[in-house]
N, C-alpha and C positions, 0 to 999 in steps of 0.2 A: 419500173414505169421503163416507157420506152421512147425518146421523141414523137410533139405533138406536129402537127397540123394543120393549122385555125387559120378561117379566112374573112375578111374585117370590108364591110360595104357600103363607103359615105358616097352619100349622093343628097341629089333632091330630092325630099320630100312635097308632092302635090297635095297645098294647102285640102283636108276633108272632103278628100276623089279615093275613096277605099278602095274605087274597079284602077283606077289610071295607078295606088302606089303598088298592087297587088300583080298587075302587066306588069310595070316592070321589076317588080324586085324578082318575074320570075320569071324574066330576059337572063335577070344577073345573075343564075345562080346556074343559069345557066352556062358561063362561064368561068363559076368555081373548079379548082382543076381537083377530078376523080380523088387523090390522094389526100385531099385536106376533109377531117370527120369532124371540123361545126363550122358554121356560120354565118355571122351575129350581122344580127341588122341596127339597126337608130333604135333609139327609141319611139312610141308608137310612130311605128313606121306605116300602119297604114291610111294614117287623117294627120301627121306633124299635132303638138302643140297644143287641141285644142280641147278650150273648157268648157263646149256640148256635151258633156256625153247624155243626155238626154241625147240626144239629136241621132248621136255615131254609136251607142254602146253592143256588146255583145255578146249574148250568155258567153258559157267555152263550149257550147253545142252549135255556136253561129258559124258561118261562112267562114271570116279569116281566119280561125283556128280551124280548121276542112282543108284549109291554105300548105294550110303550116303541112298538119300530118301531110297532106296527097305530098307537096312536093318534098317534101323531107323523107320519105315511099321510094318515092318516084330516081331524086338523087345520091339516097341511102347515108343522108347525112344528117347533121343534129341543130336542127336552125334555130337561132334567138331570139327575140325580138318582143317589143310592148303593146299592148291595145288594152283598149277602155274596154273593160268588163265590168258589165252588170251580173249580183250576184244577190242575192234577197235585197232588191230597194236601193241597195247597193252602188255608186262603181269605186275599180277602179283601176287607176296604173298597175299594169298588171306582164307582168317580165315569164313566158313563155317559153319553156323549152323543152321546146320538139322531138322526138325521141324516132329514128329509121321505122321503129317498128309500132308509131303510132300513138305509141305512153308518152303523155309529160308531165313533166314536173313546171308548179308556176312560187314567185313568189312578186309580194305586191309591195307597190314604193312602202318603204318605210317614213320616211319627210319629204311632204308631200309641196311643191318648192309654194309658200308663203308670199310670195311680192307679185307671181301670181294667179294671186287668189286660188291657186290646186286645192288648197286645206276644203274651200267650201264648195268644191264640188265633188270631191273624191276621198276612197278613207284611205289614210297610214296604215298597211302592216305592220303586225307584228314578229311575224314571223322570219329563220333566216333560210338562205338555199344556197344551196350551194352538193354539187349536180361529181358522181366521181367520173367520168369517161376516157376509159382506158388506162388503168392507176394514176389520172389526176384528179388531185381535185379542185373544184373549181367553185369561187363563188359567188354569187350575181347579185347586182343595184344597179341602180338607175341615174341617174340622171346626178339630185340637190344630194342623193343621197352622200357625192364623195366628201362633202362640208365637213362631216360629218365622221372621224377618227373610232373617234370613240365605236362606233356601227363595223362596221369593217375592218377595228383589231384581229388579229390572225395571233390567236390564242391561241398556246399547245403545236403554233402552224395545221389549224385545222382543214387550213386547204393551201394550191399550193398556187393560184391562180384568183388574180380578185378584175371582177368582169363590170365594168359601169357603158352603159346604151347611158346615148343623151340624143333633146336638145338643148344642149347648151349654145349661149348665147354668144357671137363672134365679142361682143363689147365686153367683157368676163372672161375672153377665150387667155392668156394670160395665166389667167385662178387658174381655169382646168387644167389647161398644161401642168402651171407649178405643183398643181393637190394630187396631179395622175404621176407625177414622182415621186411626192413627198410618202403615196401612200403603197408603191412601190419600193418603196426605201427600209421605211421604216417597219416595213411587215417582211418580209427577206421575200416573197415573190414575184413572181410576173404581175404587172396591170396590164390589160385589156383596157382601151377606150372605144368605144363608135360607136359618132357623133357627124350629126347631116349635116349639108353645107348648102346655103341658098336664102332666100326672105320667102320669108310664116305670112303671113293670113294678117299678123297684123303688123308687119315692117318689121320684124324682126333676123337683123340678117346673121348667115349662120355661116365659121369660117374650119367647121368639119375637126382638126385639128387630130385627127384618126389617130391612134397611133397602137405601139403596145415596147412595154417596158420592161426590159428584167430586173431581178433583181437587186442591182445596187443603184438603178436610175439611169440607166442605160438605155436609150428606142432604139430599141432593131429595127423596128419597118422604115419604111419612105413613102410613105401616104404623103402628101401633099397638101396645102392646106387651101381649101376654098373652089376644090377640086375632087368630077370627079374618081372613083378610084376601090378597082378590084382585086387587097394584097393579101396575098397567101404568103404566113410567118411561120419559121420551126422557132418551134418553146423548148427545150434543150435541154433535157433533164438534169442527166452527169452536170452540165451549168452549174443550175439549182442547189442541187445536194455538195455540190461540195461546197460552193459560199455555203453556206450554210451551217456543215463540219467544221469551216475552217473560220467561221465569225460566226459562234454562232450568239451570239447576242441577242435570240427569244429564250435563252433560259433567264435572263431577267428581269423579264416581263412584268411590269403592275397583275398584283389584282384586285378586276372587280366585277361588278351584276350591275347586268342596264335595266331598270326597270321598266 
């Protein structure tokens, strides 16, 4: 696999206002460099972290997924973000990975955030999602999933990048920063964390702290907390492969099954 450029967007979200958020992200996407292959948006990028799925849920055939499809095709890029999706009379915090050809794959957030009663409004997922992009295997997670290392354990080096999109509050930003670094080190992979900034409709502040961390736990991005940022970062395949070969800790991973 060759080096690959990805872009992360750290921004405020307009509370429960799909039209305003889609308009904003459309303007942001126009600024993404041509050479970037993947653009990552925050969790629930159309609404913020809303517990009103009955009002704001869409089908996967809805306007927001169509918007992602149109943007991916127009820009010839993969676009990732999560939305409130209704399916079979259940609601999901669903990550959509939209491809330039209009096809998409999805991941339903496994760990619903009990502290905000997300588990009372949304159904948790049970299937992982690993996408192959230009030879890079990218595993996708959402926010609270970050706290559960077993779920994101890189068994047999099944992925090269762990991607976490979030609405992670500033009051626990130290946890966010520490856990992202830990996931990179323990899994010998790149880790990408994309979080929102600003105050949501519940009054919670978000500091962003979006970042890209290399397999040794070193932050290679320059996004500044609490500021809007659209940053493009290169993931270095040679650096990843050499580190894994020189320090093959994954050989001694414990075997386990997730129930």
